[in-house]
N, C-alpha and C positions, 0 to 999 in steps of 0.2 A: 504494500500500500504506500503510495506517495502522499505525503502530507504537504499541503501548501498553506501559506499564511497570507492573509489579506489585512493589511493595516489600514484602518479607516481614519481619514483626516478630514476635518471640516475645512471648507474653503469658501471665501466670500464670493469668488468669481471662478467658476469651473473652467471656462475658456482661458482665462488668464493663467490659471494654475497649469493647465495642459500645455499652453505655449511656453511657460517658464521651464517646466521639466523637459519638454520636447527639445527646447533649446540647449539643454544640458546633455542631450543624447539619449534620453530614456524613451522607450517605445510605448505605444498605447495599444491596449487590447480592445479593438473596435467592437468585438462581440460582447464585451462587458461594459460598454460605455453608453450613456444616455444623456439627456439634458440635466439630470439630477446628480450623476456621478460618472467619473471617468476612471478607468482601470490603468494605472501606470505600472508597467512591468519593470521591476527592479532586478530580478534574477529569475532563474528557471522555476523556482518554487516560492517566490515572494513577490507580492504586488502591493501597491498602495492604492486604495480607493480614495479618490479626491471627491468628496461628497459635498454638494451644495449645502450651505448652512441650514436652510429651512428643512431640507430632507434629512440631514444629519440629526437635527433636533427631533424630528418626527420618529425616526427609527430608533433613537436611543432613549427617547422620553426624558431627556435631561437638557438643562441649559448648556450652552456652548461655553467652553473655557475661554477667557480673555487672555490670549497668548502674550499680550503686552504686560500682563500683571502676574500670571501664574504659568507654571510649566506643566503641561498635561502629559507630555511624553518627550523622550529624547530618542531619536532614531540614530542608529549607527550602521553604516555600510562600509564594507571593505572593498578596496579596489586593487588592481594589480601593480601599481607603481606609485612612487611619490609624485611623479609628474601628473598622474591622473588625479591624485588628491588635489594638487594645486589647480589643475584645469577645471575640475568640478566646482571648487569653492570660488575661484576667480570668476568663472562663468556665471555662477549664481549671483555674485555681487554685481557683476556687470548687467545682469538681467533684472535687477531691482531688489534682490535679496540683501541681507546684511551679514557681514562677517560676524562670527560669534566666538569670542575668546581668542586666545593666542595660540599659534601653532605649537604643537607638542612634538618635540623631536627627541624621542627616547631611543635607546639602543635597540629595543625590540619592536618599536612602532613609531610611525610618523602620522600625525593626525591634525586636521583643521576642521572648523565647523562653520556653518552658516544657518541663518534663519531664512525660510522661504517667504514668499509674499504674504502668507498668513501667519507668520511668526513661529512656525513649527521648527524645532531645532534638529538639524541634521549634522551628525559628526561623520566625517569621511576619513577613513584610515587605511594605511598600508602596513602590513606586517610581513617583512621579508622572511622568506623561508631560509632557515639556517641549515648547514650541514653539507 
């Protein structure tokens, strides 16, 4: 059995979120996309559902977290090189996101972070294979 994970994130403007992440090189699963939500493919078994805020509130039955005041989730994705870390974060900032924190350059890992258009925190990291 293959297990997949779908992380649901509320977004103020679905099209703007799709354009933002598409500009960073992420693909969209058109079969799982509608006016209310878009399925952003992050990896073979992980996707992010970019859910319009009214629909997100409807399906969760809860108020939406104000990402300017509270942290509802911190997402971390690993990539294959330090250059890809920098390209993703620099691209996110150029597309309207915000840099988050300082780069972390440890012996075992290099990472940087950004906040997307809706304030969700994304940490991008590269862990070189030793040996």
